[in-house]
OpenMM code with the backbone's topology and positions (N, CA, C; nanometers):
from openmm import Vec3, app, unit

residues = "MET PRO PHE THR PRO LEU ILE ALA VAL GLY ALA LEU VAL PHE THR PHE VAL ASN PHE LEU THR TYR LEU ARG SER ARG ASN TRP ASN GLY VAL LEU THR GLN VAL ILE ALA TRP ALA ALA GLY VAL GLY GLY ILE MET LEU ALA ALA HIS THR GLN PHE ALA ALA GLN VAL THR PHE GLY GLY SER ASN LEU GLY ALA MET ASP THR ALA THR GLN ILE PHE LEU GLY LEU ILE ALA THR SER LEU LEU THR THR VAL ASN GLU LEU LYS LYS ALA ILE ASP ASN SER ASP SER ALA ARG LYS ALA PRO LEU LEU GLN PRO THR GLU HIS ALA ALA THR ALA PRO PRO LEU ALA THR ALA ALA VAL PRO ALA ASP SER ASP THR PRO PRO ALA GLY SER GLY ALA PRO GLN ALA GLY".split()
positions = [
    Vec3(6.5157, 8.8448, 16.1489),
    Vec3(6.6511, 8.7948, 16.1253),
    Vec3(6.7361, 8.9103, 16.0735),
    Vec3(6.8497, 8.9359, 16.1382),
    Vec3(6.9388, 9.0409, 16.0901),
    Vec3(6.9906, 9.0097, 15.9497),
    Vec3(7.0393, 9.1128, 15.8844),
    Vec3(7.0823, 9.1023, 15.7453),
    Vec3(7.2069, 9.0154, 15.7289),
    Vec3(7.3017, 9.0185, 15.8212),
    Vec3(7.4273, 8.9441, 15.8089),
    Vec3(7.4074, 8.7931, 15.8012),
    Vec3(7.3261, 8.7310, 15.8896),
    Vec3(7.3039, 8.5867, 15.8745),
    Vec3(7.2336, 8.5517, 15.7431),
    Vec3(7.1509, 8.6423, 15.6953),
    Vec3(7.0832, 8.6186, 15.5675),
    Vec3(7.1848, 8.6132, 15.4536),
    Vec3(7.2848, 8.7003, 15.4576),
    Vec3(7.3917, 8.6981, 15.3569),
    Vec3(7.4703, 8.5676, 15.3667),
    Vec3(7.4991, 8.5238, 15.4888),
    Vec3(7.5752, 8.4008, 15.5090),
    Vec3(7.4998, 8.2797, 15.4546),
    Vec3(7.3708, 8.2710, 15.4837),
    Vec3(7.2908, 8.1585, 15.4329),
    Vec3(7.2776, 8.1684, 15.2809),
    Vec3(7.2627, 8.2904, 15.2298),
    Vec3(7.2569, 8.3094, 15.0844),
    Vec3(7.3835, 8.2629, 15.0164),
    Vec3(7.4987, 8.2889, 15.0779),
    Vec3(7.6262, 8.2436, 15.0225),
    Vec3(7.6338, 8.0910, 15.0209),
    Vec3(7.5819, 8.0273, 15.1266),
    Vec3(7.5801, 7.8812, 15.1308),
    Vec3(7.4927, 7.8251, 15.0194),
    Vec3(7.3757, 7.8847, 14.9996),
    Vec3(7.2861, 7.8391, 14.8931),
    Vec3(7.3500, 7.8615, 14.7563),
    Vec3(7.4096, 7.9788, 14.7353),
    Vec3(7.4765, 8.0100, 14.6091),
    Vec3(7.5867, 7.9085, 14.5796),
    Vec3(7.6672, 7.8765, 14.6798),
    Vec3(7.7766, 7.7822, 14.6628),
    Vec3(7.7236, 7.6411, 14.6365),
    Vec3(7.6157, 7.6036, 14.7036),
    Vec3(7.5579, 7.4713, 14.6813),
    Vec3(7.5028, 7.4593, 14.5390),
    Vec3(7.4405, 7.5648, 14.4886),
    Vec3(7.3897, 7.5632, 14.3505),
    Vec3(7.5066, 7.5506, 14.2530),
    Vec3(7.6158, 7.6234, 14.2776),
    Vec3(7.7346, 7.6083, 14.1927),
    Vec3(7.7889, 7.4662, 14.1991),
    Vec3(7.7880, 7.4075, 14.3174),
    Vec3(7.8342, 7.2699, 14.3345),
    Vec3(7.7497, 7.1737, 14.2506),
    Vec3(7.6183, 7.1913, 14.2537),
    Vec3(7.5300, 7.1069, 14.1717),
    Vec3(7.5565, 7.1272, 14.0230),
    Vec3(7.5869, 7.2506, 13.9845),
    Vec3(7.6210, 7.2782, 13.8449),
    Vec3(7.7493, 7.2059, 13.8061),
    Vec3(7.8487, 7.2066, 13.8949),
    Vec3(7.9725, 7.1330, 13.8684),
    Vec3(7.9453, 6.9838, 13.8532),
    Vec3(7.8609, 6.9288, 13.9390),
    Vec3(7.8263, 6.7869, 13.9288),
    Vec3(7.7579, 6.7562, 13.7965),
    Vec3(7.6600, 6.8379, 13.7621),
    Vec3(7.5802, 6.8146, 13.6403),
    Vec3(7.6670, 6.8203, 13.5153),
    Vec3(7.7637, 6.9140, 13.5133),
    Vec3(7.8490, 6.9291, 13.3953),
    Vec3(7.9748, 6.8422, 13.4022),
    Vec3(7.9829, 6.7603, 13.5057),
    Vec3(8.0976, 6.6711, 13.5263),
    Vec3(8.2300, 6.7482, 13.5341),
    Vec3(8.2243, 6.8665, 13.5973),
    Vec3(8.3445, 6.9461, 13.6217),
    Vec3(8.4048, 6.8949, 13.7525),
    Vec3(8.4828, 6.7881, 13.7429),
    Vec3(8.5335, 6.7209, 13.8615),
    Vec3(8.6311, 6.8085, 13.9392),
    Vec3(8.7003, 6.8989, 13.8715),
    Vec3(8.7895, 6.9897, 13.9423),
    Vec3(8.7082, 7.0818, 14.0340),
    Vec3(8.5978, 7.1362, 13.9841),
    Vec3(8.5117, 7.2208, 14.0667),
    Vec3(8.4499, 7.1441, 14.1821),
    Vec3(8.4056, 7.0210, 14.1553),
    Vec3(8.3466, 6.9371, 14.2596),
    Vec3(8.4495, 6.9095, 14.3692),
    Vec3(8.5685, 6.8641, 14.3299),
    Vec3(8.6715, 6.8308, 14.4275),
    Vec3(8.7154, 6.9537, 14.5071),
    Vec3(8.7329, 7.0654, 14.4384),
    Vec3(8.7737, 7.1882, 14.5065),
    Vec3(8.6718, 7.2292, 14.6116),
    Vec3(8.5427, 7.2233, 14.5780),
    Vec3(8.4404, 7.2649, 14.6737),
    Vec3(8.4289, 7.1673, 14.7901),
    Vec3(8.4375, 7.0383, 14.7633),
    Vec3(8.4321, 6.9388, 14.8719),
    Vec3(8.5494, 6.9590, 14.9680),
    Vec3(8.6690, 6.9832, 14.9117),
    Vec3(8.7856, 7.0076, 14.9969),
    Vec3(8.7657, 7.1347, 15.0788),
    Vec3(8.7129, 7.2399, 15.0169),
    Vec3(8.6898, 7.3654, 15.0889),
    Vec3(8.5910, 7.3453, 15.2032),
    Vec3(8.4791, 7.2781, 15.1760),
    Vec3(8.3807, 7.2538, 15.2817),
    Vec3(8.4402, 7.1683, 15.3936),
    Vec3(8.5117, 7.0624, 15.3570),
    Vec3(8.5723, 6.9749, 15.4590),
    Vec3(8.6742, 7.0514, 15.5432),
    Vec3(8.7542, 7.1348, 15.4788),
    Vec3(8.8524, 7.2141, 15.5523),
    Vec3(8.7842, 7.3149, 15.6443),
    Vec3(8.6773, 7.3760, 15.5975),
    Vec3(8.6041, 7.4713, 15.6810),
    Vec3(8.5428, 7.4058, 15.8024),
    Vec3(8.4770, 7.2936, 15.7818),
    Vec3(8.4152, 7.2209, 15.8934),
    Vec3(8.5235, 7.1704, 15.9878),
    Vec3(8.6293, 7.1120, 15.9326),
    Vec3(8.7386, 7.0626, 16.0157),
    Vec3(8.8051, 7.1739, 16.0945),
    Vec3(8.8247, 7.2880, 16.0320),
    Vec3(8.8867, 7.4013, 16.1003),
    Vec3(8.8020, 7.4537, 16.2152),
    Vec3(8.6710, 7.4660, 16.1930),
    Vec3(8.5812, 7.5130, 16.2995),
    Vec3(8.5774, 7.4110, 16.4135),
    Vec3(8.5680, 7.2828, 16.3792),
    Vec3(8.5615, 7.1803, 16.4838),
    Vec3(8.6927, 7.1711, 16.5617),
    Vec3(8.8042, 7.1883, 16.4952),
    Vec3(8.9332, 7.1894, 16.5638),
    Vec3(8.9421, 7.3107, 16.6569),
    Vec3(8.9041, 7.4259, 16.6057),
    Vec3(8.9085, 7.5478, 16.6868),
    Vec3(8.8176, 7.5367, 16.8093),
    Vec3(8.7053, 7.4662, 16.7958),
    Vec3(8.6114, 7.4508, 16.9068),
    Vec3(8.6700, 7.3696, 17.0214),
    Vec3(8.7749, 7.2936, 16.9938),
    Vec3(8.8350, 7.2089, 17.0965),
    Vec3(8.9691, 7.2619, 17.1457),
    Vec3(8.9937, 7.3903, 17.1215),
    Vec3(9.1177, 7.4508, 17.1708),
    Vec3(9.0891, 7.5346, 17.2950),
    Vec3(9.1931, 7.5768, 17.3618),
    Vec3(9.1763, 7.6599, 17.4806),
    Vec3(9.1244, 7.7997, 17.4465),
    Vec3(9.1287, 7.8365, 17.3189),
    Vec3(9.0836, 7.9687, 17.2767),
    Vec3(8.9359, 7.9701, 17.2364),
    Vec3(8.8695, 7.8564, 17.2351),
    Vec3(8.7315, 7.8456, 17.1881),
    Vec3(8.6359, 7.9346, 17.2663),
    Vec3(8.6619, 7.9551, 17.3937),
    Vec3(8.5726, 8.0384, 17.4749),
    Vec3(8.5773, 8.1849, 17.4331),
    Vec3(8.6872, 8.2286, 17.3723),
    Vec3(8.6986, 8.3667, 17.3277),
    Vec3(8.6438, 8.3904, 17.1876),
    Vec3(8.6160, 8.2845, 17.1123),
    Vec3(8.5613, 8.2970, 16.9766),
    Vec3(8.4096, 8.2923, 16.9876),
    Vec3(8.3448, 8.4031, 16.9552),
    Vec3(8.1991, 8.4091, 16.9709),
    Vec3(8.1306, 8.4362, 16.8381),
    Vec3(8.0149, 8.3761, 16.8238),
    Vec3(7.9267, 8.3987, 16.7098),
    Vec3(7.7885, 8.4236, 16.7665),
    Vec3(7.7366, 8.5434, 16.7443),
    Vec3(7.6011, 8.5741, 16.7897),
    Vec3(7.5781, 8.5557, 16.9380),
    Vec3(7.6749, 8.5849, 17.0201),
    Vec3(7.6576, 8.5740, 17.1643),
    Vec3(7.6912, 8.4384, 17.2223),
    Vec3(7.7224, 8.3402, 17.1406),
    Vec3(7.7610, 8.2071, 17.1889),
    Vec3(7.9074, 8.1843, 17.1584),
    Vec3(7.9769, 8.1215, 17.2528),
    Vec3(8.1175, 8.0935, 17.2236),
    Vec3(8.1288, 7.9599, 17.1514),
    Vec3(8.2326, 7.9503, 17.0714),
    Vec3(8.2517, 7.8340, 16.9848),
    Vec3(8.2613, 7.7036, 17.0634),
    Vec3(8.3221, 7.7052, 17.1771),
    Vec3(8.3382, 7.5836, 17.2568),
    Vec3(8.2076, 7.5293, 17.3109),
    Vec3(8.1070, 7.6147, 17.3267),
    Vec3(7.9786, 7.5716, 17.3816),
    Vec3(7.8792, 7.5297, 17.2733),
    Vec3(7.9136, 7.5476, 17.1470),
    Vec3(7.8214, 7.5143, 17.0378),
    Vec3(7.8188, 7.3643, 17.0127),
    Vec3(7.7010, 7.3146, 16.9740),
    Vec3(7.6895, 7.1721, 16.9432),
    Vec3(7.7526, 7.1411, 16.8075),
    Vec3(7.7671, 7.0124, 16.7768),
    Vec3(7.8342, 6.9688, 16.6544),
    Vec3(7.7632, 7.0198, 16.5295),
    Vec3(7.6302, 7.0152, 16.5265),
    Vec3(7.5556, 7.0620, 16.4087),
    Vec3(7.5836, 7.2096, 16.3814),
    Vec3(7.5901, 7.2897, 16.4860),
    Vec3(7.6185, 7.4323, 16.4688),
    Vec3(7.7610, 7.4529, 16.4180),
    Vec3(7.8542, 7.3746, 16.4683),
    Vec3(7.9924, 7.3850, 16.4220),
    Vec3(8.0035, 7.3475, 16.2735),
    Vec3(7.9327, 7.2426, 16.2329),
    Vec3(7.9326, 7.2034, 16.0908),
    Vec3(7.8731, 7.3151, 16.0076),
    Vec3(7.7603, 7.3704, 16.0508),
    Vec3(7.6956, 7.4799, 15.9804),
    Vec3(7.7903, 7.5991, 15.9660),
    Vec3(7.8596, 7.6351, 16.0730),
    Vec3(7.9539, 7.7471, 16.0669),
    Vec3(8.0686, 7.7191, 15.9698),
    Vec3(8.1177, 7.5954, 15.9677),
    Vec3(8.2235, 7.5584, 15.8734),
    Vec3(8.1777, 7.5698, 15.7294),
    Vec3(8.0549, 7.5253, 15.7016),
    Vec3(7.9997, 7.5367, 15.5659),
    Vec3(7.9783, 7.6827, 15.5278),
    Vec3(7.9258, 7.7610, 15.6218),
    Vec3(7.9009, 7.9033, 15.5967),
    Vec3(8.0321, 7.9769, 15.5696),
    Vec3(8.1332, 7.9528, 15.6531),
    Vec3(8.2611, 8.0233, 15.6391),
    Vec3(8.3223, 7.9993, 15.5016),
    Vec3(8.3290, 7.8736, 15.4605),
    Vec3(8.3911, 7.8450, 15.3307),
    Vec3(8.3024, 7.8876, 15.2154),
    Vec3(8.1711, 7.8855, 15.2334),
    Vec3(8.0822, 7.9325, 15.1276),
    Vec3(8.0952, 8.0831, 15.1083),
    Vec3(8.1120, 8.1567, 15.2176),
    Vec3(8.1360, 8.3018, 15.2059),
    Vec3(8.2655, 8.3287, 15.1298),
    Vec3(8.3705, 8.2551, 15.1640),
    Vec3(8.4983, 8.2744, 15.0950),
    Vec3(8.4888, 8.2337, 14.9475),
    Vec3(8.4163, 8.1263, 14.9189),
    Vec3(8.3973, 8.0843, 14.7800),
    Vec3(8.3211, 8.1904, 14.7020),
    Vec3(8.2192, 8.2484, 14.7633),
    Vec3(8.1405, 8.3525, 14.6972),
    Vec3(8.2259, 8.4767, 14.6720),
    Vec3(8.3072, 8.5154, 14.7687),
    Vec3(8.3979, 8.6294, 14.7499),
    Vec3(8.4962, 8.5994, 14.6371),
    Vec3(8.5462, 8.4754, 14.6305),
    Vec3(8.6372, 8.4366, 14.5235),
    Vec3(8.5679, 8.4437, 14.3870),
    Vec3(8.4424, 8.4010, 14.3801),
    Vec3(8.3668, 8.4107, 14.2542),
    Vec3(8.3505, 8.5566, 14.2123),
    Vec3(8.3241, 8.6436, 14.3086),
    Vec3(8.3110, 8.7869, 14.2807),
    Vec3(8.4437, 8.8429, 14.2309),
    Vec3(8.5538, 8.8025, 14.2951),
    Vec3(8.6866, 8.8478, 14.2518),
    Vec3(8.7152, 8.8045, 14.1083),
    Vec3(8.6802, 8.6794, 14.0750),
    Vec3(8.7036, 8.6306, 13.9386),
    Vec3(8.6188, 8.7061, 13.8379),
    Vec3(8.4990, 8.7471, 13.8776),
    Vec3(8.4125, 8.8220, 13.7868),
    Vec3(8.4679, 8.9626, 13.7609),
    Vec3(8.5318, 9.0213, 13.8611),
    Vec3(8.5874, 9.1563, 13.8477),
    Vec3(8.7229, 9.1535, 13.7784),
    Vec3(8.8066, 9.0567, 13.8115),
    Vec3(8.9429, 9.0470, 13.7587),
    Vec3(8.9407, 8.9689, 13.6280),
    Vec3(8.9114, 9.0394, 13.5175),
    Vec3(8.8999, 8.9680, 13.3900),
    Vec3(9.0353, 8.9246, 13.3347),
    Vec3(9.1459, 8.9680, 13.3945),
    Vec3(9.2769, 8.9207, 13.3503),
    Vec3(9.3146, 8.7911, 13.4204),
    Vec3(9.2357, 8.7533, 13.5220),
    Vec3(9.2578, 8.6296, 13.5968),
    Vec3(9.4002, 8.6240, 13.6523),
    Vec3(9.4443, 8.7371, 13.7100),
    Vec3(9.5821, 8.7476, 13.7575),
    Vec3(9.6119, 8.6594, 13.8786),
    Vec3(9.5094, 8.6134, 13.9501),
    Vec3(9.5303, 8.5279, 14.0677),
    Vec3(9.4982, 8.3815, 14.0371),
    Vec3(9.5017, 8.3445, 13.9123),
    Vec3(9.4657, 8.2082, 13.8707),
    Vec3(9.5607, 8.1050, 13.9297),
    Vec3(9.5036, 7.9924, 13.9693),
    Vec3(9.5814, 7.8809, 14.0225),
    Vec3(9.5608, 7.7601, 13.9315),
    Vec3(9.6541, 7.6695, 13.9360),
    Vec3(9.6409, 7.5459, 13.8581),
    Vec3(9.5262, 7.4633, 13.9152),
    Vec3(9.4501, 7.3924, 13.8306),
    Vec3(9.3414, 7.3080, 13.8809),
    Vec3(9.3959, 7.1883, 13.9573),
    Vec3(9.3146, 7.1375, 14.0509),
    Vec3(9.3539, 7.0178, 14.1260),
    Vec3(9.3614, 6.8963, 14.0345),
    Vec3(9.2678, 6.8865, 13.9418),
    Vec3(9.2637, 6.7757, 13.8471),
    Vec3(9.2921, 6.8290, 13.7078),
    Vec3(9.3674, 6.7554, 13.6306),
    Vec3(9.3944, 6.7962, 13.4937),
    Vec3(9.2740, 6.7631, 13.4062),
    Vec3(9.2429, 6.8496, 13.3087),
    Vec3(9.1293, 6.8209, 13.2212),
    Vec3(9.1555, 6.6949, 13.1387),
    Vec3(9.0505, 6.6221, 13.1121),
    Vec3(9.0638, 6.5002, 13.0311),
    Vec3(9.0406, 6.5348, 12.8850),
    Vec3(9.1089, 6.4626, 12.7995),
    Vec3(9.0922, 6.4814, 12.6561),
    Vec3(9.0032, 6.3689, 12.6051),
    Vec3(8.8897, 6.4064, 12.5476),
    Vec3(8.7960, 6.3047, 12.5001),
    Vec3(8.8193, 6.2720, 12.3530),
    Vec3(8.8068, 6.3676, 12.2678),
    Vec3(8.8106, 6.3428, 12.1244),
    Vec3(8.9515, 6.3097, 12.0760),
    Vec3(9.0521, 6.3755, 12.1317),
    Vec3(9.1878, 6.3567, 12.0819),
    Vec3(9.2417, 6.2172, 12.1103),
    Vec3(9.1936, 6.1526, 12.2142),
    Vec3(9.2478, 6.0226, 12.2501),
    Vec3(9.1530, 5.9072, 12.2174),
    Vec3(9.0422, 5.9359, 12.1535),
    Vec3(8.9469, 5.8302, 12.1211),
    Vec3(9.0071, 5.7385, 12.0155),
    Vec3(8.9941, 5.6069, 12.0332),
    Vec3(9.0502, 5.5147, 11.9345),
    Vec3(8.9692, 5.5212, 11.8051),
    Vec3(9.0334, 5.4949, 11.6907),
    Vec3(8.9592, 5.4969, 11.5644),
    Vec3(8.8573, 5.3838, 11.5604),
    Vec3(8.7553, 5.4035, 11.4804),
    Vec3(8.6541, 5.2999, 11.4645),
    Vec3(8.7153, 5.1786, 11.3958),
    Vec3(8.6757, 5.0608, 11.4363),
    Vec3(8.7273, 4.9375, 11.3769),
    Vec3(8.6635, 4.9162, 11.2401),
    Vec3(8.7400, 4.8614, 11.1464),
    Vec3(8.6878, 4.8295, 11.0139),
    Vec3(8.6969, 4.6794, 10.9940),
    Vec3(8.6119, 4.6286, 10.9115),
    Vec3(8.6116, 4.4851, 10.8847),
    Vec3(8.7359, 4.4472, 10.8056),
    Vec3(8.7989, 4.3421, 10.8483),
    Vec3(8.9184, 4.2949, 10.7785),
    Vec3(8.8759, 4.2149, 10.6562),
    Vec3(8.9409, 4.2411, 10.5433),
    Vec3(8.9127, 4.1702, 10.4188),
    Vec3(9.0425, 4.1067, 10.3725),
    Vec3(9.0414, 3.9784, 10.3439),
    Vec3(9.1641, 3.9134, 10.2973),
    Vec3(9.2185, 3.9843, 10.1728),
    Vec3(9.3514, 3.9908, 10.1615),
    Vec3(9.4161, 4.0616, 10.0511),
    Vec3(9.3816, 4.0018, 9.9164),
    Vec3(9.3540, 3.8740, 9.9088),
    Vec3(9.3251, 3.8116, 9.7801),
    Vec3(9.1770, 3.8120, 9.7463),
    Vec3(9.0962, 3.8806, 9.8264),
    Vec3(8.9517, 3.8832, 9.8048),
    Vec3(8.9165, 3.9849, 9.6970),
    Vec3(8.8137, 3.9542, 9.6181),
    Vec3(8.7636, 4.0478, 9.5171),
    Vec3(8.6578, 4.1408, 9.5743),
    Vec3(8.6192, 4.1196, 9.6996),
    Vec3(8.5132, 4.1994, 9.7620),
    Vec3(8.5764, 4.3196, 9.8328),
    Vec3(8.5358, 4.4413, 9.7979),
    Vec3(8.5887, 4.5594, 9.8662),
    Vec3(8.5315, 4.5685, 10.0082),
    Vec3(8.5982, 4.6379, 10.0971),
    Vec3(8.5482, 4.6513, 10.2320),
    Vec3(8.4115, 4.7230, 10.2332),
    Vec3(8.3246, 4.6802, 10.3264),
    Vec3(8.1943, 4.7435, 10.3389),
    Vec3(8.2130, 4.8894, 10.3779),
    Vec3(8.1306, 4.9753, 10.3209),
    Vec3(8.1375, 5.1183, 10.3509),
    Vec3(8.2425, 5.1911, 10.2703),
    Vec3(8.3110, 5.1244, 10.1770),
    Vec3(8.4164, 5.1900, 10.1018),
    Vec3(8.3625, 5.2656, 9.9811),
    Vec3(8.2350, 5.2461, 9.9517),
    Vec3(8.1753, 5.3134, 9.8370),
    Vec3(8.1824, 5.2309, 9.7110),
    Vec3(8.2636, 5.1252, 9.7067),
    Vec3(8.2757, 5.0392, 9.5905),
    Vec3(8.1597, 4.9406, 9.5872),
    Vec3(8.1159, 4.9040, 9.4680),
    Vec3(8.0053, 4.8074, 9.4613),
    Vec3(8.0431, 4.6736, 9.5236),
    Vec3(7.9500, 4.6157, 9.5951),
    Vec3(7.9721, 4.4889, 9.6631),
    Vec3(7.9415, 4.3737, 9.5693),
    Vec3(8.0186, 4.2652, 9.5804),
    Vec3(7.9937, 4.1447, 9.5000),
    Vec3(7.8728, 4.0746, 9.5589),
    Vec3(7.7947, 4.0199, 9.4789),
    Vec3(7.6866, 3.9467, 9.5377),
    Vec3(7.5891, 3.9117, 9.4421),
] * unit.nanometer
topology = app.Topology()
chain = topology.addChain("A")
for resn in residues:
    res = topology.addResidue(resn, chain)
    for name in ("N", "CA", "C"):
        topology.addAtom(name, app.Element.getBySymbol(name[0]), res)
């Protein structure tokens, strides 16, 4: 196997592992971004395969129009995974993050919006202090 397809498959595996990491950490922005990228890549390759120019687009000696659907899907995943990997490399090199884009989904606030814990209501005329207040309980 030549070195170039090995790099392409490696990029797909690398991107899939990152995708699983996004799922595990509930990074929904990363998950959505990668799903959109893969869908766009597959859709773009499949659209290109049905154009009049498909016969001139070749991969490894085969033209895009003659490739089966599974191969077209694979090429779409590979193409976007290569671009995602290059983008990850760019982010690692560019520590100023000068090409940063806004996330697709806004981050959620967990602690800041959590409602306060409920406390037991005690009638105002009661001599019993609320439970957990540190005051001795009547009894």
